[in-house]
N, C-alpha and C positions, 0 to 999 in steps of 0.2 A: 502490500500500499506507499511506497514512498511517493508514487503520483498522484495524490491523494487529491480529489475535484474540490477544492474546498475555495472560497472565495475568501480574498487578502484578510480580512479584516479579522474572518474568525481563525486564520492562521496562524494570524499573530499570536491572538488571546490564546489558544493553544498549541503555543509551539510547543511550549516543553512536557507534554502529555505524550506526541512525537516519537521524540527522546526515550523513554518510561522501558522499565521493562516489559510493564503487561503489555504495553502497545507490541511491542516488537511480536509479543507471544500470539497473540490475537493476529498478526498480521500472519504470522507463521503456519498459526491453525488453519484459516481460513484456506489460506495456500493449500493445504494439506487437505482440506473436508474437499476442494476444488479438482486437486489431481488426484480423490478416491472415488472422482464422477460424482459425485454430491450436484444435487442442482439446489443452490442457495440461490434468496432471491434477499433484495429487489438487485437486479445487472448489478455489475463489478461500478459503470460508469456512475451510479444514480444512489449508489449504498449512501454519499454526505449529500445528499440534491437539498436537505431541511439547509445545511451551514453554504450549499451556493449558493440559492434562490433566495434566500433572507440576512443576510448580510448584517454581523455582531451588531455595529453601532445605528442599525437601523431598526432592531428588536421592537416592539411596542407589546405583541402578547405572544406564552406559550402556550400551547396543546399540544400537552403529553400523553404521549402513546407508552404499548407497552411493548408489542411484537409488531415489524411486518409483516404483513399478510400474508399467508403458505402456499394458496395457493397460484397456477401459472399465472400471469399480464399483468396478475391486483397489483406487488407494490412497487413502489415510485419513490421510494425513501423519502415522503413526506408522510406524518403521522395521520392516520385517519382517509387519507387518498387514495383512490384510485384512476387509472389513465381513460378518458377520454375513450368509449365504445364499450366500458370493461361495464357491468353490470351492479351496482352501487348498493355495497355491502348493508347488512342490517346496522351496523353500528351506525353507520355514516346515516343512511334513512332517521336513523329518529335524532340523528343531531339535523338532519333536513327539517324534521318536525319541532322542535324544539326554538333549530331562527323563526319559522316561521313563526308560531304563537307569542317569539318572546319579541321581536324584530319585524314580520314581517314580511319578511325574504324571503319569497316564494325559491322553491327548489329549485333550481336546473334538470337537465336530461342529462346526468352526469354526475362525477363524480370525482374529479378534478382538482381538489383548491390551491391550485395554485396560483390564483388570485390574488387566495387571498395572505401567499407569504411575497405578493412581491411588495402588496401593501406591511408588511413587518409582521402578519405573524411566523413564528416558525416551529413551524409541524414539526415537534421533537418525539421521534420513538427507544426509546431508552435501551432496545439494543438495535442492532442496526443491520441487522442480516439476521435469518433465518432460511435451517433445511424447509427443502419442499414439503409441505403436507404435515412437520413438526413444529406444531405448538413449542413456541421455548426453549425450542432447540438448544438458542446462543446463546443460556438466562447467564452461563456461567462461566462466557468465553474471554471477561474482559470490559465488552461494549460497555458494561454500566461504571465502570472507573473510568469509563471520556465522556458517556454524555451528564455522568454527574461535574464533572468538572466542567464539562457547558455550561452546567445552571449555575453552578459557585460564579464563574465568569461573570455572570449576566448579572447575580445578585450581588457581586464586591465590587462590579464596573460601573456599573447602570443604574437609572434610577427609572421610576413611574415606569414598571412595567407589569403587564396583569396576568398572572403564573392560573392556570385554569388545569386543576388535579381531580380529573376526572377516575373513581373508583380506586379500589382500599391500595392499590400499587401506587399510581399516581403519587396516594395524599401522605405515600411513607419519603417523598422527595420533598415536603416542607421545609423539612429540617437544613438544606441546603437553602436556602430564602430567607436573606432580612427581611422580614415583614411590617418595621419599621419607617422602610422609604418604596417597595413592592406592595400592590395588593395580588393575596392569594385568595384563587377562588375556590373552591372548594365542591363536589358532587357526587353523584352516583356514576358507575360507566354508564353510556350507553347503549350499552348491547342488552339487548331484549331477556336476556340472562338476570337486568337487574330490573325487572316486570315493571318498568315504567316508573322507574324511583329518578331518573335521571332528570325526568321532562317536569320545569316549570322551575328550575335552577335560574334560568333568567341572568345566565353568564356574560352573555352577547349585549346585550342591554350596559350590565353592570360596568362590562370590558370600559363600555363608550361613554356610559359618562366619567371613569376616572380619568381616561384620558384626555377628555375633555377640560374638567379641573386640573391636569397639568399641560396643561396648554399645546397638546399634542392633538396632532388633526387625525379624527375616528376612524375605524374602520368601516370600510362600503361590507357588509356583508353580503350581497347581493351579489350573488355568481350568476356568470353570462355563463 
């Protein structure tokens, strides 16, 4: 992963991480998995898509996911997002329902959230890779050291970011965030398995209210 495709401000913020032993091990692990013929998602060029699309100094909102999607064609390196032309997954359908109830944003006919990423919504998964059809397969590979460092750098070096933590796994990351200078919003996971507990959290309107209060341009949540 020496040729990591990542926007320059993120590369600078995380430069120390690339040198650490865990990252070297992680790179070797991924190389070995691919060498053994295993299918890994997302494609190599998209592993750091979130970091490449939303510069460190432009992040306004963080939406934290857990694993990339583990079905073919779905994972694209942005949490909860799938490429255009791919069926919208159940969790994202629920996010769209909440979006409509909260800010009257109409659900698009696709699941590509790149427009949010371009506006400063950092769509981060805690693990940046996964093996085909094996959820959580790279949970102990070292990715969490890397993505925890990314969250900590944002917390330490930036101010006024909204962190959306959905589900118990994401909520555990609260300890990495200084909530005296950022807004932490917590809710159930949007997965259908949470039986609708996610609905009514109103995180999208709360995020925009906070951004405005802090003199920042709100996010246009309406996807085209």
